[in-house]
C-alpha positions as CSV (number, residue, x, y, z in Angstrom):
1,I,84.5,56.1,-28.3
2,E,82.7,55.9,-32.3
3,L,80.6,53.5,-31.0
4,T,79.6,55.4,-27.4
5,N,80.3,59.0,-28.7
6,P,80.5,59.2,-32.4
7,Q,81.9,62.2,-34.5
8,D,79.0,61.8,-37.2
9,I,76.4,59.2,-38.4
10,R,78.7,58.1,-41.6
11,A,81.8,57.1,-38.3
12,M,79.8,55.6,-36.0
13,L,78.1,52.7,-39.1
14,L,81.2,52.4,-40.5
15,N,82.7,51.1,-37.5
16,R,79.5,49.1,-36.3
17,Y,80.9,47.1,-39.6
18,L,84.2,47.4,-39.0
19,L,83.8,46.1,-35.1
20,S,81.6,43.4,-36.2
21,G,84.4,40.6,-36.7
22,I,85.4,41.3,-33.2
23,K,82.8,38.5,-32.0
24,H,85.2,36.1,-34.0
25,A,88.3,37.1,-32.1
26,D,89.5,34.8,-30.0
27,R,91.5,37.4,-28.2
28,V,90.9,41.3,-27.7
29,I,93.3,43.5,-26.5
30,A,92.0,46.8,-24.8
31,V,94.4,49.8,-23.9
32,S,92.6,49.8,-20.8
33,E,90.0,48.7,-18.0
34,Y,87.5,51.3,-19.3
35,T,88.2,50.5,-22.6
36,K,88.0,46.7,-21.8
37,Q,84.9,47.8,-20.1
38,T,83.4,49.3,-23.0
39,I,83.5,46.1,-25.1
40,V,81.8,44.2,-22.7
41,E,78.9,46.5,-22.5
42,R,78.7,47.6,-26.4
43,L,79.6,44.3,-28.0
44,D,78.8,41.9,-25.5
45,I,82.2,40.1,-25.5
46,S,82.8,38.5,-22.2
47,S,85.7,40.1,-20.0
48,S,87.4,36.6,-20.0
49,R,88.2,36.8,-23.7
50,I,89.7,40.4,-23.3
51,T,92.9,41.4,-21.8
52,V,94.5,44.9,-21.0
53,I,97.6,45.7,-22.0
54,P,97.9,49.9,-21.1
55,N,100.0,52.1,-23.3
56,G,103.7,52.9,-22.9
57,V,105.4,56.1,-23.7
58,S,108.0,56.4,-26.1
59,G,111.6,57.6,-24.5
60,S,111.1,60.7,-27.1
61,Y,109.7,62.0,-24.1
62,K,111.4,63.1,-21.6
63,P,113.4,65.9,-19.5
64,I,115.6,68.2,-21.0
65,Q,119.2,69.0,-19.0
66,N,120.3,72.5,-19.0
67,F,117.2,73.4,-21.5
68,T,116.5,77.2,-20.7
69,Q,120.5,78.1,-21.7
70,T,120.2,76.5,-25.0
71,I,120.0,78.2,-28.4
72,A,117.1,75.9,-29.1
73,Y,115.4,77.1,-26.3
74,Q,115.7,80.6,-27.3
75,E,114.7,79.4,-30.9
76,L,112.0,78.1,-29.3
77,L,110.7,81.1,-27.4
78,Q,110.9,82.6,-30.6
79,D,108.8,80.5,-32.7
80,F,106.1,80.8,-30.4
81,A,106.2,84.5,-29.4
82,I,106.6,83.3,-25.8
83,T,107.9,86.2,-23.8
84,N,109.7,85.6,-20.6
85,P,108.4,85.2,-17.8
86,S,105.1,84.5,-20.0
87,P,102.8,81.5,-18.3
88,V,102.9,78.2,-20.8
89,I,99.6,76.3,-21.0
90,L,99.9,73.2,-23.1
91,Y,96.5,71.5,-24.5
92,I,96.9,68.4,-27.2
93,G,94.5,67.3,-28.9
94,S,91.8,67.6,-31.8
95,E,88.3,70.0,-31.1
96,H,85.6,66.9,-30.6
97,P,83.5,68.1,-28.0
98,R,84.2,65.4,-26.0
99,K,87.8,67.3,-25.4
100,N,86.7,69.7,-23.7
101,L,88.7,72.7,-25.0
102,E,86.3,74.9,-24.3
103,T,87.4,74.3,-20.6
104,V,90.6,75.1,-21.8
105,L,90.0,78.1,-22.8
106,R,87.8,79.2,-19.7
107,T,90.8,78.6,-17.9
108,V,93.0,80.6,-20.2
109,A,90.9,83.5,-20.1
110,I,91.0,83.1,-15.8
111,L,94.7,82.8,-15.4
112,K,95.1,86.2,-17.9
113,K,93.7,88.6,-15.3
114,Q,97.1,87.3,-13.0
115,Y,99.2,86.8,-16.2
116,P,98.0,88.7,-19.6
117,N,101.0,87.4,-21.3
118,I,100.0,83.6,-20.6
119,V,99.9,81.8,-23.6
120,L,97.9,78.1,-24.7
121,L,99.4,76.6,-27.2
122,K,96.8,74.2,-28.7
123,I,98.8,71.8,-31.0
124,G,96.9,69.1,-33.3
125,D,94.8,69.0,-36.1
126,P,90.7,70.6,-35.0
127,G,89.5,67.0,-36.2
128,I,86.0,68.1,-37.3
129,R,85.1,71.5,-38.7
130,S,82.6,72.4,-36.6
131,G,84.9,72.3,-33.8
132,R,87.6,74.8,-35.0
133,V,84.8,77.0,-35.6
134,R,83.7,76.5,-32.6
135,T,86.7,77.2,-30.8
136,L,87.7,80.1,-32.9
137,E,83.9,81.7,-31.6
138,L,85.5,81.1,-27.9
139,I,88.9,82.6,-28.4
140,D,86.7,85.8,-29.7
141,E,84.0,85.2,-26.6
142,F,87.4,85.1,-24.3
143,H,89.4,88.1,-25.6
144,L,92.3,85.5,-26.4
145,R,93.2,86.4,-29.8
146,K,97.2,87.0,-28.7
147,N,97.3,84.6,-26.0
148,V,95.7,81.5,-28.5
149,T,98.3,79.8,-30.6
150,L,96.8,77.2,-32.5
151,L,99.8,74.6,-34.2
152,G,98.6,72.0,-36.1
153,N,101.1,68.5,-35.5
154,I,104.1,69.0,-34.9
155,S,107.4,66.7,-34.3
156,I,107.6,64.8,-31.3
157,E,110.9,66.5,-30.7
158,R,109.5,69.9,-30.4
159,I,106.6,68.5,-28.1
160,N,109.2,67.2,-25.9
161,E,110.4,70.8,-25.6
162,L,107.5,72.2,-25.3
163,Y,106.9,69.9,-22.0
164,N,110.4,71.0,-21.0
165,I,109.4,74.7,-21.1
166,A,105.4,74.4,-19.9
167,N,103.9,75.4,-16.9
168,A,101.0,72.7,-17.1
169,L,99.2,70.4,-19.4
170,L,95.4,71.1,-19.7
171,F,93.8,67.6,-20.4
172,P,89.8,68.2,-19.1
173,S,88.3,65.6,-21.7
174,H,85.1,64.0,-20.7
175,L,85.9,60.9,-22.7
176,E,89.2,59.2,-24.0
177,G,89.8,55.4,-24.2
178,F,93.6,56.4,-23.0
179,G,94.8,59.7,-23.1
180,M,98.8,59.9,-24.3
181,P,99.2,63.5,-23.7
182,P,99.2,63.3,-19.8
183,L,101.3,60.7,-19.6
184,E,103.7,62.1,-22.3
185,A,104.3,65.5,-20.3
186,M,104.8,63.1,-17.2
187,A,107.6,61.7,-18.6
188,A,109.2,65.1,-19.8
189,G,108.2,66.2,-16.3
190,C,105.4,68.5,-17.0
191,P,102.7,69.0,-14.5
192,V,99.2,67.8,-15.8
193,A,95.2,69.3,-15.1
């Protein structure tokens, strides 16, 4: 991704240097066919030297039986100021433009017309400073201050609990080598769009 859609020029130059050794590797492992194809095209490596081994998902992501009847569920609602029944939407990722968080915020703004108490929980650090600035501008532009909670990195256990109560994970990225959140959400039984 740093070669095809760099966050800044320094990262692009550093990664170009770090990837220069790949030409000497006997074998290259890629996480997806897309990544393999990008390596072939961008680094001029023969596809016969590249093996795709897709990512798996941790066993930590799973449905929690009878979760809504537990104290942990009540604590989760309280911790994130979720009133029942508020639709809960998750977004997990940075605020880099390629992650397309703007589409998530636009979607929540549209849904807010029908569900005024809708909650968007954005999990993960901004990644880049300009991303956070833009996110805050969009939250104000779409009148979502009461609907969006920006969380940093949180525990896997907490993420799994959120997958278990969320109505959907929105994941509209323009570019991923392999997007883990959709795989994790599906393992926990959360719909993905």
